C-alpha positions as CSV (number, residue, x, y, z in Angstrom):
1,X,-11.0,-46.6,-18.3
2,X,-11.6,-43.3,-20.2
3,X,-11.0,-43.5,-24.0
4,X,-8.3,-40.8,-23.9
5,X,-6.3,-42.7,-21.3
6,X,-6.6,-45.9,-23.4
7,X,-5.4,-44.0,-26.5
8,X,-2.4,-42.6,-24.6
9,X,-1.4,-46.1,-23.4
10,X,-1.7,-47.5,-26.9
11,X,0.6,-44.8,-28.2
12,X,3.1,-45.5,-25.5
13,X,3.1,-49.2,-26.2
14,X,3.5,-48.6,-30.0
15,X,6.5,-46.3,-29.4
16,X,8.1,-48.8,-27.0
17,X,7.7,-51.6,-29.5
18,X,9.1,-49.7,-32.5
19,X,12.0,-48.2,-30.5
20,X,13.9,-50.9,-28.6
21,X,16.4,-48.3,-28.0
22,X,15.3,-44.7,-27.5
23,X,15.5,-41.5,-25.5
24,X,17.9,-38.6,-25.5
25,X,21.6,-39.1,-24.5
26,X,24.7,-37.1,-24.2
27,X,27.6,-37.8,-26.6
28,X,27.7,-39.7,-29.9
29,X,24.4,-41.4,-30.5
30,X,23.8,-44.2,-33.1
31,X,22.4,-43.7,-36.6
32,X,20.0,-46.6,-37.4
33,X,19.5,-48.2,-40.8
34,X,16.1,-46.6,-41.4
35,X,17.5,-43.1,-40.8
36,X,18.7,-40.9,-43.7
37,X,22.4,-41.4,-43.2
38,X,25.3,-43.4,-44.7
39,X,24.7,-47.1,-44.5
40,X,26.6,-48.8,-41.7
41,X,29.6,-50.9,-42.8
42,X,29.0,-54.6,-43.1
43,X,30.2,-57.0,-40.5
44,X,34.0,-57.0,-40.9
45,X,35.9,-59.9,-42.4
46,X,38.6,-61.6,-40.3
47,X,41.7,-59.5,-40.8
48,X,45.1,-60.1,-39.3
49,X,47.3,-57.1,-38.7
50,X,50.9,-57.7,-39.7
51,X,54.1,-55.7,-40.1
52,X,57.6,-56.6,-41.1
53,X,60.5,-56.0,-38.7
54,X,64.2,-56.3,-39.2
55,X,65.6,-58.6,-36.5
56,X,69.3,-59.0,-35.7
57,X,70.4,-62.5,-34.6
58,X,73.6,-64.4,-33.8
59,X,74.0,-67.9,-35.3
60,X,76.5,-70.5,-34.1
61,X,77.7,-73.4,-36.2
62,X,78.2,-76.5,-34.1
63,X,79.8,-79.8,-35.1
64,X,79.2,-83.2,-33.5
65,X,82.5,-85.0,-34.0
66,X,83.8,-88.5,-33.2
67,X,86.4,-88.8,-30.4
68,X,88.4,-91.5,-32.1
69,X,89.3,-89.6,-35.4
70,X,87.6,-86.2,-35.1
71,X,85.5,-87.0,-38.0
72,X,82.4,-84.7,-38.3
73,X,79.2,-86.6,-38.0
74,X,76.8,-83.7,-38.5
75,X,76.5,-79.9,-38.4
76,X,74.0,-77.7,-36.5
77,X,73.2,-74.0,-36.7
78,X,71.6,-72.6,-33.6
79,X,70.5,-69.0,-32.7
80,X,70.4,-69.3,-28.9
81,X,73.1,-69.2,-26.3
82,X,74.7,-72.4,-25.1
83,X,74.8,-75.8,-26.7
84,X,72.3,-77.2,-29.2
85,X,69.3,-78.8,-27.5
86,X,68.6,-82.5,-27.7
87,X,65.8,-81.9,-30.3
88,X,68.2,-79.9,-32.5
89,X,70.9,-82.7,-32.3
90,X,68.3,-85.4,-33.1
91,X,67.0,-83.5,-36.1
92,X,70.4,-82.7,-37.5
93,X,72.2,-86.0,-36.8
94,X,69.5,-88.7,-36.9
95,X,68.4,-91.2,-34.3
96,X,71.5,-93.6,-34.6
97,X,74.1,-90.9,-34.0
98,X,72.0,-89.2,-31.4
99,X,71.7,-92.5,-29.4
100,X,75.5,-93.0,-29.6
101,X,76.1,-89.4,-28.4
102,X,73.8,-89.9,-25.4
103,X,75.8,-92.9,-24.4
104,X,79.1,-91.0,-24.5
105,X,80.9,-90.8,-21.2
106,X,83.3,-88.2,-19.7
107,X,86.6,-88.0,-21.7
108,X,89.1,-85.3,-20.7
109,X,92.2,-86.5,-22.4
110,X,93.3,-86.3,-26.0
111,X,93.2,-90.0,-26.8
112,X,91.9,-92.2,-29.5
113,X,90.6,-94.5,-26.8
114,X,87.7,-92.1,-26.1
115,X,84.4,-93.5,-27.4
116,X,81.4,-91.7,-28.8
117,X,81.0,-88.0,-29.9
118,X,81.7,-84.5,-28.7
119,X,80.3,-81.1,-29.5
120,X,82.5,-78.4,-31.1
121,X,81.5,-74.8,-31.7
122,X,83.1,-73.8,-35.0
123,X,82.1,-70.2,-35.5
124,X,79.5,-67.5,-34.8
125,X,78.3,-64.7,-36.9
126,X,75.6,-61.9,-36.7
127,X,73.0,-61.4,-39.4
128,X,69.6,-59.8,-40.0
129,X,66.4,-61.1,-41.4
130,X,62.9,-59.8,-42.1
131,X,60.3,-61.2,-39.7
132,X,56.5,-60.8,-40.1
133,X,54.8,-60.1,-36.7
134,X,51.2,-59.7,-35.8
135,X,50.1,-56.3,-34.3
136,X,47.5,-55.8,-31.6
137,X,44.0,-55.4,-32.9
138,X,41.5,-52.6,-32.1
139,X,38.9,-53.4,-29.5
140,X,35.5,-52.1,-28.1
141,X,34.6,-52.0,-24.4
142,X,31.2,-51.8,-22.8
143,X,30.1,-49.8,-19.8
144,X,27.0,-47.9,-18.7
145,X,26.1,-44.3,-18.0
146,X,23.1,-42.5,-16.5
147,X,23.1,-44.4,-13.2
148,X,25.4,-46.0,-10.6
149,X,25.1,-49.8,-10.7
150,X,24.7,-51.3,-7.3
151,X,26.2,-54.7,-6.7
152,X,25.6,-57.6,-6.1
153,X,21.9,-57.0,-6.9
154,X,22.8,-55.1,-10.1
155,X,20.3,-52.4,-9.6
156,X,20.0,-48.9,-11.1
157,X,17.6,-46.0,-10.1
158,X,17.1,-45.1,-13.8
159,X,17.2,-46.8,-17.1
160,X,20.9,-46.6,-18.1
161,X,22.6,-45.9,-21.4
162,X,25.1,-48.4,-22.9
163,X,28.5,-46.8,-23.7
164,X,30.7,-48.4,-26.4
165,X,34.2,-47.2,-26.3
166,X,36.7,-48.0,-29.1
167,X,40.4,-48.6,-28.4
168,X,43.1,-48.4,-31.0
169,X,46.5,-49.7,-29.7
170,X,48.6,-48.5,-32.6
171,X,50.2,-45.0,-32.5
172,X,49.1,-42.5,-35.1
173,X,45.9,-44.5,-35.8
174,X,42.4,-44.0,-34.3
175,X,38.9,-45.5,-34.2
176,X,36.8,-43.8,-36.8
177,X,33.5,-45.6,-36.4
178,X,31.6,-48.1,-34.1
179,X,29.1,-50.3,-35.8
180,X,26.7,-53.0,-34.6
181,X,23.2,-54.3,-34.3
182,X,20.7,-54.6,-31.5
183,X,18.4,-57.6,-32.0
184,X,19.2,-57.4,-35.7
185,X,18.7,-53.7,-36.1
186,X,21.9,-52.1,-37.4
187,X,23.4,-48.9,-36.0
188,X,26.6,-46.9,-36.6
189,X,28.4,-44.1,-34.7
190,X,31.0,-41.9,-36.6
191,X,33.2,-41.7,-33.6
192,X,35.4,-43.7,-31.2
193,X,32.6,-43.9,-28.8
194,X,28.9,-44.6,-29.0
195,X,26.0,-44.2,-26.5
196,X,22.9,-46.4,-26.9
197,X,19.9,-45.3,-25.0
198,X,18.1,-48.4,-23.5
199,X,14.6,-49.5,-22.5
200,X,13.4,-52.4,-20.4
201,X,13.9,-55.6,-22.3
202,X,11.9,-58.4,-20.7
203,X,13.2,-61.6,-19.1
204,X,15.1,-62.9,-22.2
205,X,17.0,-59.6,-22.7
206,X,18.3,-58.5,-26.1
207,X,21.4,-59.4,-28.1
208,X,24.0,-56.9,-29.2
209,X,26.7,-57.3,-31.8
210,X,29.4,-54.6,-32.3
211,X,32.8,-53.8,-33.7
212,X,35.0,-50.8,-34.5
213,X,36.5,-49.6,-37.7
214,X,40.1,-48.2,-37.6
215,X,41.9,-45.6,-39.6
216,X,44.5,-48.4,-40.2
217,X,42.0,-49.8,-42.7
218,X,40.7,-52.7,-40.7
219,X,38.2,-53.5,-38.0
220,X,38.2,-55.1,-34.6
221,X,36.8,-58.6,-34.0
222,X,33.0,-58.7,-33.9
223,X,31.9,-59.0,-30.3
224,X,28.6,-60.0,-28.7
225,X,26.7,-59.1,-25.6
226,X,23.5,-59.9,-23.9
227,X,21.6,-57.2,-22.0
228,X,18.7,-57.4,-19.7
229,X,16.9,-54.5,-18.0
230,X,13.9,-55.3,-15.8
231,X,11.9,-52.9,-13.6
232,X,11.5,-53.7,-10.0
233,X,8.0,-53.3,-8.4
234,X,4.9,-51.7,-10.0
235,X,6.1,-48.1,-10.6
236,X,5.7,-48.6,-14.4
237,X,2.2,-49.9,-14.2
238,X,-0.1,-47.9,-16.6
239,X,-3.3,-48.8,-14.7
240,X,-2.6,-47.4,-11.3
241,X,-0.3,-45.0,-9.5
242,X,2.5,-46.7,-7.5
243,X,4.5,-45.5,-4.5
244,X,7.5,-47.6,-5.6
245,X,10.7,-45.6,-6.4
246,X,12.0,-46.3,-9.9
247,X,14.5,-49.2,-9.7
248,X,15.8,-51.5,-12.5
249,X,17.7,-54.7,-12.5
250,X,20.6,-54.4,-15.1
251,X,22.6,-57.3,-16.3
252,X,25.2,-57.4,-19.1
253,X,27.0,-60.5,-20.2
254,X,30.0,-59.9,-22.5
255,X,33.8,-60.5,-22.6
256,X,34.0,-56.7,-23.3
257,X,32.1,-55.6,-20.2
258,X,34.1,-53.1,-18.1
259,X,31.2,-51.6,-16.1
260,X,31.8,-53.5,-12.8
261,X,31.8,-57.1,-11.5
262,X,29.8,-59.7,-13.4
263,X,28.3,-63.0,-12.2
264,X,31.1,-65.5,-12.4
265,X,31.0,-67.9,-15.4
266,X,27.9,-66.2,-16.8
267,X,29.8,-65.3,-20.0
268,X,31.1,-68.9,-20.3
269,X,27.5,-70.3,-20.0
270,X,25.8,-67.3,-21.7
271,X,23.2,-67.1,-18.9
272,X,21.8,-64.3,-16.9
273,X,21.8,-64.8,-13.1
274,X,18.5,-64.8,-11.3
275,X,16.8,-61.5,-11.1
276,X,18.1,-59.5,-8.2
277,X,21.4,-61.2,-8.1
278,X,22.7,-64.7,-7.3
279,X,22.0,-66.4,-3.9
280,X,24.2,-65.6,-1.0
281,X,26.6,-68.5,-1.5
282,X,27.5,-67.2,-4.9
283,X,28.4,-63.6,-3.8
284,X,31.4,-61.7,-2.8
285,X,30.9,-59.3,0.1
286,X,31.9,-55.7,0.1
287,X,35.0,-56.5,2.3
288,X,36.9,-59.4,3.6
289,X,35.6,-59.0,7.2
290,X,32.1,-60.1,6.0
291,X,33.5,-63.6,5.2
292,X,34.2,-64.1,8.9
293,X,32.7,-67.3,10.4
294,X,32.5,-68.9,13.9
295,X,31.8,-72.5,12.9
296,X,32.3,-75.4,15.3
297,X,34.9,-77.3,13.2
298,X,35.6,-80.5,15.2
299,X,38.4,-81.6,12.9
300,X,40.1,-78.2,12.9
301,X,39.9,-78.1,16.7
302,X,41.3,-81.6,16.8
303,X,44.2,-80.6,14.5
304,X,44.9,-77.6,16.7
305,X,44.9,-79.8,19.9
306,X,47.0,-82.5,18.2
307,X,49.7,-80.0,17.1
308,X,49.9,-78.4,20.6
309,X,48.2,-75.1,19.6
310,X,45.5,-75.7,22.2
311,X,45.9,-77.1,25.7
312,X,43.0,-79.5,26.4
313,X,44.7,-81.5,29.2
314,X,41.7,-81.0,31.5
315,X,39.3,-82.7,29.0
316,X,38.6,-86.4,28.8
317,X,41.0,-88.0,26.3
318,X,43.0,-84.9,26.1
319,X,40.2,-83.2,24.3
320,X,40.2,-85.7,21.4
321,X,37.5,-88.2,20.4
322,X,39.9,-89.7,17.9
323,X,43.1,-88.5,16.2
324,X,42.4,-85.1,14.7
325,X,38.8,-85.1,16.0
326,X,38.0,-83.0,19.0
327,X,35.3,-84.0,21.5
328,X,32.9,-81.4,22.9
329,X,35.2,-80.3,25.7
330,X,38.2,-80.0,23.3
331,X,36.1,-77.9,21.0
332,X,35.2,-75.4,23.7
333,X,38.9,-75.2,24.8
334,X,39.9,-74.5,21.2
335,X,37.2,-71.8,20.5
336,X,39.4,-68.7,20.5
337,X,42.1,-70.3,18.3
338,X,39.5,-72.0,16.2
339,X,37.9,-68.7,15.2
340,X,41.2,-67.1,14.5
341,X,42.4,-69.9,12.3
342,X,39.3,-70.3,10.2
343,X,39.3,-66.6,9.3
344,X,43.0,-66.0,8.7
345,X,42.7,-66.7,4.9
346,X,39.7,-64.4,4.4
347,X,41.7,-61.5,3.0
348,X,43.3,-63.7,0.4
349,X,40.0,-65.3,-0.5
350,X,38.4,-61.9,-0.9
351,X,41.2,-60.5,-3.1
352,X,41.3,-63.6,-5.3
353,X,37.5,-63.3,-5.8
354,X,38.0,-59.7,-6.9
355,X,40.8,-60.8,-9.3
356,X,39.1,-63.8,-10.8
357,X,35.4,-63.3,-10.4
358,X,34.9,-66.6,-8.5
359,X,32.5,-65.8,-5.6
360,X,34.4,-65.4,-2.3
361,X,31.6,-67.0,-0.3
362,X,31.6,-70.1,-2.5
363,X,35.4,-70.5,-2.0
364,X,35.1,-70.0,1.8
365,X,32.3,-72.6,2.0
366,X,34.2,-75.1,-0.3
367,X,37.4,-74.8,1.8
368,X,35.3,-75.3,4.9
369,X,33.7,-78.5,3.4
370,X,36.9,-79.8,1.9
371,X,39.4,-79.3,4.7
372,X,37.8,-77.3,7.5
373,X,40.5,-74.8,6.7
374,X,43.2,-77.2,7.8
375,X,45.2,-77.9,4.6
376,X,47.1,-81.0,5.8
377,X,44.2,-83.2,6.9
378,X,44.1,-85.7,4.0
379,X,47.7,-86.5,3.2
380,X,46.9,-90.2,2.8
381,X,44.5,-89.4,0.0
382,X,47.0,-87.5,-2.0
383,X,45.0,-84.3,-1.7
384,X,46.7,-80.9,-1.1
385,X,45.8,-77.4,0.0
386,X,42.7,-75.8,1.4
387,X,40.6,-77.2,-1.4
388,X,42.2,-80.6,-1.4
389,X,43.6,-80.6,-5.0
390,X,44.1,-84.0,-6.5
391,X,45.9,-85.2,-9.6
392,X,42.6,-85.3,-11.5
393,X,41.8,-81.8,-10.3
394,X,45.2,-80.6,-11.6
395,X,44.3,-82.2,-14.9
396,X,41.1,-80.2,-15.1
397,X,42.7,-76.8,-14.4
398,X,45.6,-77.4,-16.8
399,X,43.4,-78.6,-19.6
400,X,40.4,-76.4,-19.3
401,X,42.0,-73.1,-18.2
402,X,44.4,-72.2,-21.0
403,X,45.3,-68.8,-19.6
404,X,46.4,-70.4,-16.3
405,X,48.3,-73.2,-18.2
406,X,50.1,-70.5,-20.3
407,X,51.3,-68.8,-17.1
408,X,52.2,-72.0,-15.1
409,X,53.7,-74.3,-17.7
410,X,56.8,-72.2,-18.5
411,X,57.8,-72.3,-14.9
412,X,58.2,-76.1,-15.2
413,X,58.9,-76.9,-18.9
414,X,60.5,-75.1,-21.8
415,X,58.3,-72.6,-23.6
416,X,58.5,-74.5,-26.9
417,X,57.0,-77.5,-25.1
418,X,54.3,-75.4,-23.5
419,X,53.3,-73.9,-26.8
420,X,51.9,-77.4,-27.8
421,X,49.1,-77.1,-25.1
422,X,48.5,-79.5,-22.2
423,X,46.4,-81.9,-24.3
424,X,49.1,-82.4,-26.8
425,X,52.0,-83.0,-24.4
426,X,53.4,-86.5,-23.8
427,X,52.5,-88.5,-20.7
428,X,55.8,-87.6,-18.9
429,X,55.3,-83.9,-19.4
430,X,51.7,-84.0,-18.3
431,X,52.7,-86.0,-15.2
432,X,55.5,-83.4,-14.4
433,X,53.0,-80.5,-14.7
434,X,50.4,-82.3,-12.5
435,X,53.0,-83.1,-9.9
436,X,54.3,-79.5,-10.0
437,X,50.9,-78.0,-9.5
438,X,49.9,-80.4,-6.6
439,X,53.3,-79.7,-5.0
440,X,52.8,-75.9,-5.4
441,X,49.6,-76.0,-3.4
442,X,50.7,-78.6,-0.8
443,X,51.0,-76.7,2.5
444,X,52.4,-79.6,4.4
445,X,55.8,-78.5,5.8
446,X,57.9,-80.7,8.2
447,X,59.9,-77.8,9.6
448,X,57.0,-75.3,9.9
449,X,55.0,-74.6,13.0
450,X,52.2,-77.2,13.3
451,X,53.5,-78.8,10.1
452,X,51.7,-76.2,7.9
453,X,53.2,-73.5,5.6
454,X,50.6,-70.8,6.0
455,X,51.9,-68.8,3.0
456,X,51.7,-71.8,0.8
457,X,48.2,-72.5,2.0
458,X,47.2,-68.9,1.3
459,X,48.7,-69.1,-2.2
460,X,46.7,-72.2,-3.0
461,X,43.5,-70.1,-2.9
462,X,44.3,-68.6,-6.3
463,X,45.0,-72.0,-7.8
464,X,41.7,-73.3,-6.6
465,X,39.9,-70.2,-8.0
466,X,41.5,-70.9,-11.4
467,X,40.4,-74.6,-11.0
468,X,36.8,-73.5,-10.5
469,X,37.0,-71.4,-13.7
470,X,38.3,-74.5,-15.5
471,X,35.4,-76.6,-14.1
472,X,32.9,-73.9,-15.4
473,X,34.4,-74.4,-18.9
474,X,34.2,-78.2,-18.7
475,X,30.6,-78.1,-17.5
476,X,29.6,-75.8,-20.3
477,X,31.2,-78.0,-22.9
478,X,29.7,-81.2,-21.4
479,X,26.2,-79.7,-21.6
480,X,26.7,-78.4,-25.1
481,X,28.0,-81.8,-26.3
482,X,25.1,-83.7,-24.9
483,X,22.2,-81.3,-25.7
484,X,23.6,-79.2,-28.7
485,X,22.3,-76.1,-26.8
486,X,24.1,-73.4,-25.0
487,X,24.1,-74.1,-21.3
488,X,22.3,-70.8,-20.5
489,X,19.4,-71.8,-22.9
490,X,18.4,-74.9,-20.9
491,X,19.6,-74.4,-17.3
492,X,19.6,-71.6,-14.7
493,X,22.7,-69.8,-13.5
494,X,22.4,-71.2,-10.0
495,X,21.9,-74.8,-11.2
496,X,24.8,-74.5,-13.5
497,X,27.0,-73.7,-10.5
498,X,25.6,-76.8,-8.7
499,X,26.5,-78.9,-11.7
500,X,30.0,-77.3,-11.5
501,X,30.3,-78.4,-7.9
502,X,29.4,-82.0,-8.9
503,X,32.0,-81.8,-11.6
504,X,34.6,-80.6,-9.0
505,X,33.7,-83.1,-6.3
506,X,32.6,-86.3,-8.1
507,X,34.1,-85.8,-11.6
508,X,32.9,-85.2,-15.1
509,X,31.9,-88.8,-15.6
510,X,29.3,-88.6,-12.8
511,X,27.9,-85.3,-14.1
512,X,27.8,-86.3,-17.8
513,X,25.9,-89.5,-17.0
514,X,23.3,-87.7,-14.9
515,X,22.8,-84.9,-17.5
516,X,22.5,-87.3,-20.4
517,X,20.0,-89.5,-18.5
518,X,17.8,-86.5,-17.6
519,X,18.0,-85.1,-21.1
520,X,17.3,-88.4,-22.9
521,X,14.2,-88.8,-20.7
522,X,12.9,-85.4,-21.7
523,X,13.4,-83.8,-18.3
524,X,14.4,-80.1,-17.9
525,X,18.0,-79.7,-16.7
526,X,17.2,-78.6,-13.2
527,X,19.2,-79.6,-10.1
528,X,16.4,-81.8,-8.9
529,X,16.3,-83.8,-12.1
530,X,20.0,-84.1,-12.7
531,X,20.8,-85.0,-9.0
532,X,18.1,-87.7,-9.2
533,X,20.0,-89.3,-12.1
534,X,23.3,-89.5,-10.3
535,X,24.6,-93.0,-10.1
536,X,24.9,-94.5,-6.5
537,X,28.7,-94.1,-6.4
538,X,28.2,-90.4,-7.2
539,X,25.3,-89.7,-4.8
540,X,27.6,-88.2,-2.1
541,X,27.9,-85.1,-4.3
542,X,24.3,-84.3,-3.4
543,X,25.2,-83.8,0.3
544,X,28.4,-82.0,-0.8
545,X,26.4,-79.4,-2.7
546,X,23.8,-79.2,0.1
547,X,26.5,-78.4,2.6
548,X,28.1,-75.7,0.5
549,X,24.9,-74.0,-0.6
550,X,23.2,-74.3,2.8
551,X,26.3,-72.9,4.7
552,X,25.7,-75.4,7.5
553,X,28.4,-76.8,9.9
554,X,30.1,-79.5,7.8
555,X,32.5,-82.4,8.1
556,X,35.3,-82.8,5.5
557,X,35.5,-85.9,3.4
558,X,38.0,-87.1,0.9
559,X,37.2,-86.7,-2.8
560,X,35.7,-89.9,-4.2
561,X,37.6,-90.0,-7.4
562,X,41.2,-89.5,-6.2
563,X,43.7,-91.2,-8.5
564,X,45.4,-94.2,-7.1
565,X,47.9,-94.7,-9.9
566,X,51.6,-94.0,-10.4
567,X,53.0,-91.4,-7.9
568,X,53.7,-88.0,-9.5
569,X,57.2,-86.7,-9.9
570,X,58.1,-84.2,-7.2
571,X,58.9,-81.0,-9.0
572,X,59.2,-77.6,-7.4
573,X,58.6,-74.9,-10.0
574,X,59.4,-71.3,-9.6
575,X,57.0,-69.1,-7.7
576,X,53.8,-68.8,-9.8
577,X,52.6,-65.7,-8.1
578,X,55.3,-63.5,-9.7
579,X,56.4,-65.2,-12.9
580,X,59.1,-63.3,-14.8
581,X,60.3,-64.0,-18.3
582,X,63.7,-65.5,-18.8
583,X,65.8,-66.8,-21.6
584,X,65.0,-70.3,-22.7
585,X,67.6,-72.6,-21.2
586,X,68.8,-75.5,-23.4
587,X,68.1,-79.0,-22.3
588,X,71.2,-80.4,-20.4
589,X,73.3,-82.4,-22.8
590,X,75.8,-85.2,-22.5
591,X,78.3,-83.1,-24.4
592,X,79.9,-79.8,-23.3
593,X,82.4,-77.4,-24.7
594,X,85.1,-77.0,-22.0
595,X,86.0,-79.0,-18.9
596,X,86.3,-75.9,-16.7
597,X,84.3,-74.1,-15.6
598,X,81.5,-76.6,-15.7
599,X,78.6,-75.2,-17.8
600,X,75.1,-74.9,-16.3
601,X,73.2,-78.2,-16.6
602,X,76.3,-80.3,-17.2
603,X,75.8,-83.9,-16.6
604,X,79.0,-85.7,-17.4
605,X,79.4,-85.5,-21.1
606,X,82.6,-85.1,-23.1
607,X,84.4,-81.8,-22.6
608,X,87.1,-81.1,-25.3
609,X,89.3,-78.2,-24.4
610,X,89.1,-75.5,-27.2
611,X,92.8,-74.5,-26.7
612,X,94.0,-78.1,-27.3
613,X,94.9,-81.0,-25.1
614,X,97.8,-80.7,-22.6
615,X,101.1,-81.6,-24.4
616,X,99.4,-82.3,-27.7
617,X,98.6,-80.6,-30.9
618,X,95.1,-79.1,-30.9
619,X,92.8,-81.7,-32.6
620,X,90.6,-80.4,-35.4
621,X,87.6,-82.2,-36.7
622,X,87.9,-83.4,-40.3
623,X,85.1,-83.2,-42.8
624,X,83.1,-86.3,-43.3
625,X,83.2,-88.3,-46.5
626,X,79.4,-88.9,-46.5
627,X,76.4,-86.8,-46.0
628,X,74.8,-87.0,-42.6
629,X,71.3,-85.9,-41.6
């Protein structure tokens, strides 16, 4: 190689090494620490935005009085409509009086023979108080410029620029500066946006930290991102000319990314997907039609024949090999209806994938494996919906997907109870939520055509997507607890999804044992090593993953770890799809204010008439002679 060309290559390499980020850009560009400019501000301390508001409230004083002599047992002051809740009465009156009040039976006459206690609203008044509230914080969002990112391969025809955009939610305030560091090298932009020119990074990518300063006097939280830019082909080779057109793989992992779809759960695990995008079974196609399938589902065909949707009278055994299992003749008779049925949920699957990031192809394959798209096939195993949700599966989604829990719980329990979090609820409340969730995805319907509520089955798709997100979280925590490493540091993106499917199908106990066994023996956490360490009772998960990832014709099987314990309470919550806020309803009490009209939630408690008893002087509670709780 001529000396001049070697010198040119050396200069290029030196420049690339010294400038991880370089090249001209349009718009605000960063000032780096080595430049002659004001020093970037330090990483912000944690600051909570607060303001004080004047709030008007109405407070009602309630008395709990004894029927026999109108003696006041205790007083309560409540700021909501309706009677005091059970918790409020218990706190104000103590356990003994509370228990006696709960035993009080209906008493509509003014008589000293009435036993127990009744509630009496004494007076109400309006007041104001100063309340300290938290204000929304500023934020910074990431996107790219300079190329159009093509999905799902995540390719660009040029090296892109990273765009950081500040957002200030408060009126009359603005973002004045965006700060951060790239692989430890600080930068600062004196604006509400910042453009970082990029260069190819290598397989491990680079780490970005960033935040925004506000004119309010505080800063946004400090965010992080991982970026990877890899050239495709030999067009960058310095030794020889290449006919390859410039093409780059671009991956960004951050909670603040707004530049397009990201590999599902990549942010949770802090891992880049394989170069060129994930395998086909972990993708979402460009449209719902591409999810279409023509699989020979013998169980689905059998269900259609059994429920009279297909006439297979000309076949041996009426087209059935066994109940809900078609023979070859029955399958052929059912072909047209079979293809229509197995694709009728594709639009819902595709939309849910767009909304949640969970791959559409993965969901379609899982539903095929779990139920062959017939949501009522395993009633005897207490599994519900297209993905055959169990009580334990409901546990996982409620515990490991807090955002889903925050939406679903208030549809079943009081908001004050939900604020405790699923893990802090009592056993009864947890059972009620599990039962409500399983009931919500249960598509079995006695009065529906073929015994299936298709709208309920379609809705279950979203719940199962949220369940997969929860399983991602649980798998990540399991690996971190065992290894003390981030999941993405010791396992590949595709294998982490395989571990997630084990977690979903066989349970976290099976997965944790296999990961721990592989790790303790010094083996890398690959699918081959972890699956080889699954205990015999968990080995069926290997075939389960093989069916889903191989997209082969499959036979549904019941989940191996279905609970066989106490039946769940049957609760029908409000529609989860469109939750609307509503006033908190007090817990139904044994006591009520008036006998007519009957108040909402009335369950037979004492009902003193405020205007007095018929033919008697209006009773009035007398003050107690002792202090009550």
